[in-house]
N, C-alpha and C positions, 0 to 999 in steps of 0.2 A: 172707541170706534172699531177696534179690532175684536172686541168680545161679542160673540154672537149668542151668548147666554145658553149655549147647548149644554155645557157642563158646569156652568156657574163660575168658571175661572175668571179672574179679574186681574188686570194689570195693576201693579202697585210700585211705589217708589221705595227703594231700600234706604234705610238709615245709614249714615256714615259708619263704615266698619262692619255692617251686617253682612252675613254670608248669603250667597245666592242659594235659595232652596233647591234641593235635589230635583232634577228634571225640569227646572225652569230655564227659559231661554232669555239671557240678558239682552236688553235693548237700550241703546244710547240714542237720544234725540238731540239734534243740533240744527241750527239755522245754516243756510248755504252762504255764510260769510267767512272771511278769513278768520275772524275771531272764533266762530263756531268750529271750524276745522282745527284750529290751534287747541281749543279746549278738548276736543276729541283726542288729539295727539297726546296731550298731557295725561289724560285719563288712561290711555292705552299704555303709556310708559310705566304706570303703576299697576297694571291690570292683574298680574299674577296668574295663578293656575286655574282660575274658574273658566268655564266655557267661553269661547270667543263670542263677543256680542254682535248683534245686528246694529247697523247704523241706519237710522231713519233721518234723512235730510229733509227738513221742512223749508220749502222755498219762501224766502222773506220778501220777494219782489217778483213781478211778472217777467223779469229778464233772467238770462243765464247767470250762474254764479261767476264771479271774477276768476281769471285764470289761476291766480295763486291759490284760491280755495279749491278749485277743481284739481289742481296738481297735488296738493297736500292730501286730499281724500283718496286720489288714485294711489299715492305712495303708502297709505295706511291700509289699503284693501286686503293685504295679506294677513293682517292681524284681526280681521273682522270675519264673522260668519257670512256677511253679505251687506250690501248697501242698497237701500231702497230710497227713492226720491218721491216726495209728495209735492205736487205742484202748488203754486201760489193760489190760495183760496181766500179771496178778500172777505167772504162771509164769516170766516173764522174770527175776524177781528171784532165782529158785532154780536156774536151769540154768547149766551150765558152758560150753556152746558153742552156736553156732547150730544145729548138727546135732541136739543134744539138744532144743533148743527146737522144732524142726520135727516132733518126735514128738507134739506137742499140736495137736489140731484147731483150737482158737481161734487159735493162732499161724499155722498154715498158711493159714487163712482170711484173716487179716489180711495175710499176705505176698502172697497172690494179689490181694487188693484193692489193695494198695500198688503192686504191679507193674503192674496194669492201669491204674491212675490215672496213673502216670508215663509209661506207654507210649501213653496216649490211648485205651485200650479201656475204655469205660465200661459194660460189660455189666451 
């Protein structure tokens, strides 16, 4: 959803122990649960000298995250390049591919906001 096909760049998952390619911006994805925040904390404890990652929090429910999850993410913000939140999008549970998801206006709106936030364009 972030790739606009302008330069052919694609997001990809790195294998365990694989180095971050030069110029790449690491991104961590997590749900807005205490478990998700705890997993991010564990990853950051072993992060090392690669560039700080962005954290994309995917809302797992239409309600706010519980206080413990919000607190832990706030505590980790100094170790991150930034934190971006994606709202709960129920349609994502029913689609088979990113292309299919992009047919829905709420998904395209969220994708545009996510891209702008990560690129520093806060229009």
